[in-house]
N, C-alpha and C positions, 0 to 999 in steps of 0.2 A: 503494500500499500504505500504509494508516493503522497505524504502530506506536507503542504506548503505551510500551516500554520503552527511551525516549531518555533519556539522563543527559548529563552533561557536568562539566569542571573549571571550574564558574562562577567560580572566583577569576580567570581569566581576563578576566571582565567588570568586575570591580572588587574591591577589598579587602574593601569592606563588605558584610557577609554580607545584610543587608536588599536592598541594592541587586542583589545577585546573585539574591535569589529574586523581585523585582519584576520582573527581565528574564525570568526562567524563566516567571512566570507569563505574562508579555505574550507569550514564545513558546509557550505551551502545554506547557513540558516539566515533568514532575510529580517529576522525581529529579535529584539531584546526586552527583557524586563528591568528597566534602570533603577538600580539602587545604590552602587558605590560608583561613582565618576571621578576618576583621578585623586581617589582616596577621600573623597568628601561623600557623605551622603545625599542622595537625590533630593531631600527635604531642605538642605543647606545650601542649596545653589542660588546665587544671585542672579540678577537679570541677563547680566553680561555673559555669565557662566552657561546659562541656559541657551542663551543665543549661539554660544560658541558649540554646545553639545548639538544643538538642531543642524548647525552647518556641518559638523562632522558626520552626522547621521546621513545628510544628503550625499557629503562625499563618498561614503561607503555603501551606499544604498540600502541602509538599516533603517527600520521603523520600530516605534515602541508598541508592543502588545499591550503592556500594562504598566503602570508606575510601581515599582516595588517599594511602596513606601513605608515609614514605620508608624503610621497614624494607628491610634488604639493601643498602643504597646506601652502604656502607663497604667498606674495603679489608679482605681477609683478614688482613693484618697488624696491623690495628687491635685492640684490645682487645673481646672480644665480650660480655663480661659487661654493661657498661653499655648496650649495644645492644640485649641481650635483655630487660633491664628497661623500655627505652623500648617495646619490642614489647608487653611485657605492658601497658603503659599504652595502647597503641593500640588491643589487644584489649577493655580496659575500655572505653573510649570507643565502639568498635563497637556492644557491648552495649547500652550506654546510649542509643545515637541509632537503635538497630534496624536496624544494617547486620550480615547473617551474611557478607559477602566483604570482606577485607581484601586490597588489590593491595600487591604487594612485589617485590623483586627478589632477585638471587643474588650479589652482592658483585664488587666490583673486584679486581685483583691489581697488585703492582707490575710496572712497565714494560709494554711491549707485545708482549713475546714469547707463545708458544704456552703453553696452560696446562698444568702438570704432573698426574701422576698424584696427587701429594700435594695438592696445590691442589684438585682435583676431590674428593678425599675430605675435605676441610676442607669444601666448598661443600656435599656431601651431608650431612656430620654435623650442621652448623649448621641446615640446611633439616629435617632429622628432627626436631631438638630442637623447632624452632618449630611444625612440623606436629603432633607431640605434644601439646604444650600447646594450640593451636587446638582438636585434637579436643575435649580436656577440657572446653574453653569452647564447644564447639559452634559455632564460626567456622571459615570456610573461607579459606584463603590461595590467592591467585590470582598466579602469576608473570607478571609482565611483562617481555617481551623488550626489552633496552635496550643501546644501543651501549656497548662497554667491559666490560660484566659477563659472567660465566660463560654465561648464557643470553643471548647476543646473536644470534647465527646459529641457523638451524633445527636443525641436528644436534645442538648441545649442549641446546637447549631439549627437543628429543627425549629425549635422554640423561635429563634431570631428570625427565621425564613417565615414561618407562619404569621409573625407579627408584623414584619417589615418588608418582605421582599416586594417587588415591582420594578418597573422600568429601570429605576436609579439604585438598585440594591439587589445583589445577588450572591451567589456562594463561587468561592475557590475549594476545589478538594484537592485536599493534599494527604496522599496515602501514608506518607512515612510519619508525618505529624499524628495522624490518628493511631497508627501503631504506637508512637512513644507516649500517647495518652491510654493506652491499653484498651482501645477501641478495635473491634473486628471491622475492616473496611467495606466487607460485602454487606454487612448490616448497615453500615453508614450510608454506602452508595443506595441502596435500597430506599431508606428514609429521605434522602436528599437529592436524588437524580432529577426531580421536576426543576430544582433551583440551582443546578450546577451551571454556571456560564463559563469557567476556566478550570483547567486543570493544571496542578503543580505535578511533573513528573519527578518523582522522590519515592524511594522504597527503604524499608528498614526490617530489623529482625525483632520480633517480640522479646526474644530472650535478653537481649541488653541494648535495645534501643539503637544500635549502629546503624547509620545509612550505608546502602550499598545501591549499586545500579538497577535500575528499574527491571524487574522480574527475578531477581535474585533475593528478595526478602519475602516478607509475609503480607506484603500490601495487596496482592492480587490485582497487580497493575494490567496484566493482560486481559484478564476477565473484566475489568472495569472499562479499559479503552474499548474493548469488542462491544461490550453491552451499550456505551455511550454512542458509538457510531452506528450501532444497529437502530438505537434511538434518534438518529438523524443529527448528532453532535457536531457542529463546524466551528467550534471556537479553538482558542489557542491551547497547545501543549507545551508547557514551559519547563524547561529543565532548571533543576536546582540540585546540583549533583552533590554537595556537602560531602565530597570524598576527599577531602584535604589531608585527612588523618587515617583514610582508609587503608589497611594493611593486609587486606585478603585478596588482592589482585591476582595471586598465583592459584585462586580456588575458582576462577572465573571461566575456566577451560581455554584461556587465550594461549595459544601456542607461543613458542621463543620468539619465533620470526615477527610475530604481531605485536608482540610486546615491545621487541627492540625498535619496531616503527613508531612506537607511540611517543610524542614529545614528552618530556619532563614537566613535572609540576602542574599547576592549573590548567594550561593547555590539554595536558595528557590526561586527567580526569575527566575534564569537560568533554574532552573526545570518547572516552570510554562511555559516559552517560549519554551522549548522542547516538554513539553506535548500538547500546543496549535498546534505546527507544526505537531506533529504526529497525531493529531485528524484532521487535514485538510488532511493530507495524506491518513488516514484511510477513510475519506468521499469521495475522489476522486479515 
């Protein structure tokens, strides 16, 4: 299966944006999910830096699939107003570089206990405020399941979607993050499939939470992708390798010649992640 809408967190290749784009060109990937740009988070870029990024994108023929923003990665106990101003900055950046999607999260809370009804109410209130602003700017907020936030397991993600989903709010589905939260991904997929607008391609093991290339963990990535395509999915598949500390490359069935041809460092692990995804796509 030849699928054009492959993207990725190319800051895992290198901090330098030109190096990121050079590797994406080499891999035949035409999109990226901007997060780290020349050593700065996408949310920290000023107007001139955003303009320079846009010019670089045009020079290398790369488009943004979604902003890989940190919005919603604060505690409920933190002051929300400065964070909302940062959110507005991210929206401005998204529009400037031509991305209609913004990845975001649903907040942490103090301690490791259950979420209270009051905390749930505060999460919903903050998200509603951001969605209202996003609608006015014609951008779409995509909630990523992440360990420790309100929407970390499928039931709470479903709660958010039932309360808030619509034209300007949907779900990112990240299999590895569900695994790291102790959540079976097939169960999560069945609950959330009507709301999935975007896929992160990341896999992990239940045993230790370690991230591995797609198809090598417990995330049921081939099953989920095939099911999505059978349902008519036409969204992005965004690589988030997280393989920088991955030490089990020798267990992946890569022969010595193939291993010797892989670049070292971030480019090599990103290449492994891209090849693993394409192998799944070819099989389905």
